[in-house]
N, C-alpha and C positions, 0 to 999 in steps of 0.2 A: 691250512694254506697249501696250495699246490704251485710248484714252480714250472709246470709243464704247459706247453702250447700245442694242443691237438695230438700229443703223444701220451698215451696212458702210461702210468708209472708201474713198474714191476720190480720185485726184489728177488735175487737169488742168494741163498745161504749155502755155501759149498766150499770145497777145498781150493787152494791156490796151486795151480800147476805152472811152474816156471817156464815150461816149454810152450805154453799158450794154447795147447791142443784140447784140453779138457777142463772140467770144473768151472771156476769163476770166469776165466778168460773165454772159454767156449760159449758160456751162457751170454756174456755181455756182447760178444761178436754177433751172436744170433739175434739178440734183442735189437741191436742197432740195425742189422740188415732188414729186420721186419718192422721197423718203425715204432718201437716202444722204448720208453725211457728207462733203461735198466740201472739198478743199483746192485752193489755186491757186498755181501757180508761174509767174511772168511770164517769157516769152521775148522780149518786145518791148514797147515803149510806143509807142502810135500817137497821132497828132494827127488827130482826126476828130470828126465830128458824125453825126447820123442820116443825112445825105444825101451826105457827102463825106469822103474820107480824103486828107489832105494829106502826111503824113510818117510814116515808121516809123523808130524808133530801136531797133536790135537790142541786147539785153543780151548781154554776153559769156558764153561757156560756163562760166567760173569762177563768175560770180554765179548763173547758173541752177542749177548743181550745188550751190552752197551753200544755196540756197533749198530744194532737194529733199532734201538730206542731213538737215537739221534736222527735216523732217517724217518721214522714214523712221526716225529715231532714236526717235520717240515713238509711232508708230502702226503697227498691223498692216495694211498696205495691200497689196491683191492686184490692184487694178484701176487702170490708168493710161490717160489720154488725152493725146495730143500733138497740138497744133494747128499753127499757123503757126510755122515754125522757119527760122532764117537759112540753114542749109546742111546738106548731108548729114554733113559732119564734126562739126558741133555735135550733130546728131541721134544720131550714133554714140556720142558721149560720154555723152549722156543714157541711151541704151539700155544702155551698159556699166555705168553706176551702178545702174540698176534691176535688171539681171540679176545683178549681184554681190550685191545685197540679197535678191533672190528670183528664182531661175532659172525658176520656174513662174508668175510673175506674168503677168496678161493685159494686153497692151499694144496699144492702139488708136491708129493714126495717121490723122488726118484731114489729108491733104496739101493744104493751102490754097495756091493759086497767086495768086489775085486776089480782091479784095473785090467785093461785089455792086454797088458804085458804079463799078467798073472799074479801081481802083488795082491795079497789078501788084506783088506782093511779090517775084516772081522773073522774070527775063528769060531767063536761060540754062537750057538743058536739063540735067537731071541726068546724071551719068556712070552709064551703065546697069550697068557691072560693079560699081561701088560700090553702086548701088541694090540689086542682087540680093543682095549680101553683107549689106547692112543689113536687108533684108526678112526674112532668116533669124532675126532677133532680135525680129521684130514678130509679134503674133498676128493682127491684122486691120487692113486699110487700107480707107478709105471714100471713094474719089474720086468726084466727079461726072464727066461725060463730058469736059469740057475738062481737068480735072485728070488723068484717065486718059491723054489724048492727050499731055500734058506728060510724064507719067511713062513711058509705054510706047510712045509714038510715034503719029503721026497715023494711020497705017494699021493700027493694032492690030486683031486679030481675036479671036474666042473662044479660038482655039488659043494665041494669045499670052498671054492672061490666064490660061489654065490653066497655062502654063509658069511665069509669075510666081507663081501661087498655090501652086506647090509649096513656096515659101518662106513666104508669109503668105497667109491667106485674104483674098479681095478682095470687097468689096461695091461694085458699080458702080451708083451712084445714078441714077435715071431722070428727074430733074427737068428736064434739058435735052432730053428727047425731045419729039416732037410726038404729037398724038393725044389721045384722051379719058382714057387711062390712063397713070399713071406707074409704070413697072416697074423695081424694083430687082433686080439680078442678083447672086447670091452664087456665087462660084467658090471651092470648098473641097473638098479631098480628091478631086480629079478629077471632081467633079460640079457641075452647074449647077442652081441652084434659083432660081425666080422669085417675086417678091412684088409683086403688082399692087394698085394703089390708084387711087382717083379723082384725076384731075389737077385741081388747084385753081390757076387762073391768078391767084394773089394774090402780090404782091411783099412780102416781109418781110425785114428785116435779120437776118443770123445764122442762117438756117435750117439750114445745114450744121453749124454748131456745136451747135445744139439737137438735131438728129437724132443726131449721134454721141454727145453727152453722154447723151441718153436711152437710147440703145443700151447704153452702158457701165453706166448705172444699173440697167437691167433685168438685165444679166449679173451685176452685183454682188449682185442679189437672188436669184440662183440659176436664172434662166431659161436655157434652151439658146440657142445662137446664133440658130437659126431663130425661136424664140419671141420673142427679144429684138428681132429685125428687124421682125417683125410688129407688136409693141407700139410700137416707135419710130416706125413709119409712122403708126400711129394718133395718137400724141402730136403729131407734126409737123403733121398735118392739122388737129388741134384748135388748135394754136398759130397756124396760118395764118389761121383764121377768128376768132381771139380779139379782133381789132380791125380798124378800117378804115384804120389808119395803117401806116407802115413798122415800127413797134414792136409786137411781139407780147407777150402777157401769159401768165404761167405759172400764176397763182393760179386762173385760169378753166379750166385744162385738167388739173390734177393728178388 
């Protein structure tokens, strides 16, 4: 049964940011601005403001799965986003539930390692063997450069990313590059595609969350992956210039 009228249903599984700038709040705001019916499952509760993050309280996998199950029972959901998550074993349990519900669902993982204020959610490197196994159940991952180094190693190369992209498509976000352009690189199906945009040296909270949520929303509307990447880059650039503070606004960029 679906409760939607002309609005595709999507789910985000992420952390609760009380300031409303990142995580679940940022995802839901983006979904609403782009005309998809968003649902939110909390993976963690954080103690933070717009400028600092003091503590993360991880919710156990049992509670995460309960939140997700009740949504799956009432809505026809084909698109899922997973943000900050406690560990690969917890991620595996979430993926198993989604795949049991719909083996063809599109699952995007935004592998958040640290906040924009510098707080580190994870100190230890992931087990690469387990990572490869888990990536086989994911459709797309969207790391920035530091996150890619955490996932794939400090000395990763294009060849390394092609190897990992045999399991899941990879978008390597270019926000941490230098130069006048920010180039996102898509590794998928043995091919490299580049998406170039103007580099805006503007600091905003939650930009990674907004970008990946916008990407998922465009996919839910039926755009191809490459089309959705292009539109998500446009959206995030409009979000960056929407205010002069650390908080961006979505009503101005829809």
